[in-house]
C-alpha positions in Angstrom: -41.2 71.4 -110.4 -44.3 71.8 -112.7 -43.9 68.3 -114.1 -43.1 66.6 -110.8 -39.9 64.8 -111.7 -38.1 63.1 -108.9 -34.5 64.2 -108.3 -32.9 61.0 -109.6 -35.5 60.2 -112.3 -34.7 59.9 -115.9 -36.2 62.7 -118.0 -37.9 60.9 -120.9 -39.9 63.1 -123.3 -42.1 61.5 -125.9 -43.7 63.9 -128.4 -46.0 62.6 -131.1 -47.4 64.8 -133.9 -49.0 64.6 -137.3 -48.2 68.2 -138.1 -45.9 69.2 -140.9 -42.3 69.8 -139.7 -41.0 73.2 -139.0 -38.0 74.5 -140.9 -35.1 76.7 -139.7 -36.0 80.4 -139.2 -39.8 79.7 -139.0 -39.9 81.3 -135.6 -38.1 84.5 -136.7 -40.4 84.7 -139.7 -43.3 84.6 -137.3 -41.8 87.4 -135.2 -40.5 85.1 -132.4 -37.1 86.7 -132.0 -36.7 86.3 -128.2 -34.5 83.4 -127.3 -36.0 80.8 -125.1 -35.2 81.1 -121.4 -35.1 77.4 -120.7 -38.2 77.5 -118.4 -41.1 75.1 -118.7 -43.9 77.7 -119.3 -46.8 75.3 -118.6 -50.2 76.7 -117.7 -52.8 75.1 -115.4 -53.9 72.8 -118.2 -50.4 71.5 -118.6 -50.1 73.2 -122.0 -47.1 75.1 -123.2 -47.8 78.8 -123.1 -44.7 80.3 -124.7 -45.2 79.3 -128.3 -46.2 82.9 -129.3 -43.7 84.7 -127.2 -40.3 83.0 -127.5 -38.5 81.2 -130.3 -38.6 77.4 -130.5 -36.2 75.6 -128.3 -33.3 73.7 -129.9 -33.5 69.9 -130.0 -32.4 68.3 -126.8 -29.0 66.5 -127.3 -29.7 62.8 -127.8 -33.0 63.3 -129.4 -34.1 60.7 -132.0 -36.9 60.9 -134.5 -38.9 57.8 -135.6 -42.1 57.0 -137.4 -45.0 56.0 -135.3 -47.4 53.4 -136.6 -51.0 54.5 -137.1 -52.2 52.4 -134.2 -49.2 53.5 -132.1 -48.4 49.8 -131.2 -44.7 50.3 -131.9 -44.2 53.2 -129.4 -42.5 50.9 -126.8 -40.1 49.4 -129.3 -39.2 52.9 -130.6 -38.2 53.9 -127.1 -36.3 50.7 -126.5 -34.4 51.2 -129.8 -33.5 54.8 -128.9 -31.7 53.7 -125.7 -30.3 50.4 -127.0 -26.7 51.3 -128.0 -23.5 49.5 -128.3 -19.9 50.9 -128.2 -16.3 49.7 -128.2 -13.7 51.0 -125.8 -9.9 50.9 -126.5 -7.5 51.4 -123.6 -3.7 51.8 -124.0 -1.3 51.2 -121.1 1.3 54.0 -120.8 3.6 51.7 -118.9 4.1 48.2 -117.6 3.5 47.9 -113.8 4.8 45.3 -111.5 3.6 41.7 -112.1 0.3 40.9 -110.4 -0.8 44.6 -110.5 -4.5 45.2 -111.1 -6.1 48.4 -112.0 -9.7 49.5 -112.2 -11.5 52.2 -114.1 -15.1 53.3 -114.6 -17.1 53.8 -117.8 -20.1 56.1 -117.3 -22.4 57.1 -120.1 -23.2 60.8 -120.1 -26.7 61.5 -118.7 -27.0 58.2 -116.9 -26.3 57.2 -113.3 -25.4 53.7 -114.3 -21.7 52.8 -114.6 -19.5 49.9 -115.5 -16.5 48.9 -113.4 -13.6 47.4 -115.4 -10.8 45.4 -113.9 -7.6 45.3 -115.9 -4.8 42.7 -115.6 -1.5 43.7 -117.3 0.4 41.2 -119.5 3.5 42.9 -120.8 5.3 39.9 -122.1 4.3 37.7 -125.0 4.2 34.0 -124.6 7.1 33.5 -127.0 9.5 35.6 -124.8 10.1 32.6 -122.6 12.1 31.1 -125.5 15.1 33.1 -126.7 17.9 31.9 -128.9 21.2 33.7 -128.2 23.7 34.2 -131.0 21.2 32.8 -133.4 22.0 32.1 -137.0 18.8 34.0 -137.9 20.6 37.1 -136.5 24.0 36.6 -138.2 25.1 35.0 -134.9 25.4 38.5 -133.3 21.9 38.9 -131.8 19.1 37.2 -129.9 16.2 35.7 -131.8 13.0 36.3 -130.0 9.4 36.1 -131.2 10.5 36.0 -134.8 12.6 39.1 -134.7 16.3 39.8 -133.9 17.5 41.9 -131.0 21.0 42.9 -132.2 24.0 43.2 -130.0 25.3 46.7 -129.4 26.8 48.2 -132.5 24.8 46.2 -135.0 21.5 46.8 -136.8 19.3 45.5 -139.5 16.6 42.9 -139.7 19.2 40.2 -139.4 21.9 42.2 -137.6 23.9 42.2 -140.8 25.1 45.8 -140.6 27.3 47.8 -138.3 26.4 51.2 -137.0 28.3 54.1 -138.6 28.9 52.2 -141.9 27.3 54.8 -144.2 23.8 54.5 -142.8 22.5 57.2 -145.1 23.9 55.3 -148.1 21.8 52.2 -147.1 18.7 54.3 -147.1 19.5 55.8 -150.4 19.8 52.5 -152.1 16.3 51.6 -150.9 14.7 54.4 -152.9 13.7 53.9 -156.5 14.3 57.6 -157.2 15.1 60.8 -155.2 12.1 62.0 -153.4 10.2 58.7 -153.4 9.4 56.7 -150.3 11.8 54.2 -148.8 10.9 50.8 -150.3 7.8 52.4 -151.9 6.2 52.6 -148.5 5.6 48.9 -148.7 8.7 47.6 -146.9 11.6 48.3 -144.6 15.1 49.1 -145.5 17.5 46.7 -143.9 21.0 48.0 -144.6 21.1 48.1 -148.4 18.0 46.2 -149.4 14.3 46.3 -149.0 12.4 43.8 -147.0 8.8 43.9 -148.3 5.8 43.7 -146.0 3.5 40.7 -146.0 0.0 41.4 -147.4 -3.2 39.5 -147.0 -4.0 40.3 -150.6 -1.0 38.6 -152.1 2.8 38.9 -152.5 4.8 42.1 -152.6 8.2 41.9 -154.2 10.8 43.7 -156.2 14.0 45.6 -155.5 12.0 48.5 -154.1 8.8 46.5 -153.3 7.2 48.1 -156.4 5.7 44.9 -157.7 2.8 42.7 -156.4 0.5 40.0 -157.7 -2.8 41.5 -156.7 -3.1 45.0 -158.3 -3.8 43.8 -161.9 -7.4 43.2 -162.8 -8.9 39.7 -162.7 -11.1 37.9 -165.1 -13.3 35.1 -163.7 -11.3 35.3 -160.5 -8.0 34.7 -162.4 -5.3 37.3 -162.3 -4.7 38.8 -165.8 -7.0 36.1 -167.3 -4.5 33.5 -166.3 -1.5 35.1 -168.0 1.5 36.7 -166.4 0.7 34.7 -163.2 4.3 33.6 -162.8 6.1 36.4 -164.6 6.9 40.0 -163.8 5.5 41.5 -166.9 2.6 43.9 -166.5 -0.9 43.3 -167.9 -2.1 45.2 -171.0 -5.7 45.2 -172.2 -6.6 44.9 -175.9 -10.1 45.7 -176.8 -11.9 44.1 -179.8 -15.3 45.5 -180.9 -17.6 42.6 -181.8 -21.3 43.4 -182.5 -20.9 46.7 -180.6 -19.9 44.8 -177.4 -16.3 45.3 -176.3 -14.3 42.2 -175.3 -11.2 42.6 -173.2 -8.1 40.4 -173.4 -5.1 40.5 -171.2 -1.6 40.1 -172.7 1.9 40.4 -171.4 4.3 43.1 -172.4 8.0 43.2 -171.6 
């Protein structure tokens, strides 16, 4: 009531100073141990009168600190930058409603009366689901081939429906581990019955019985993997160092 803010007004505080910053516990060192009561404490000259009685107030949430130009010409831009924010919102649907259903929800920033109304249209089916090949050869003729994957008939499993349920499923998983205690397919593939199907990677090719090999982990020289060696072979790279004029040179060779 001392400042005269309207009920629905934004409370914008701009404080400019050329004084040295205060550090934590400065107030207590000066004998100001009484916590602030949250009141304004402005006198008839609109000056704060509680600086020698109560401890400094904590920074208001959302406060930003900027450097003011000597002529103060950038003060407007500093305020605009403080309130100019961007954010991303991710929303997950917990279910698939009936076709044609539309939902709305509101996004409201804390401390502002403005809000954003968002309308959501659900699309639970991919475009490729309209085309399904029954008893496809891609699925060992015992499953439906849809969107690049197999939906196996009851009693069958595997990426290509090549296995039957109950046929030593634990044994299939065991054969997909390089050693006891290690991840299935090295964590870089899926175990389909008794073999690993390695994931695709944007960095290169993942291969091997347990997906333990790839063509992108070895160091490159001038953009070429292993200096151009081992590019089409499975051997690992080994570096040999030659000391010439106190400058090491690295060569990549193949080892079996």
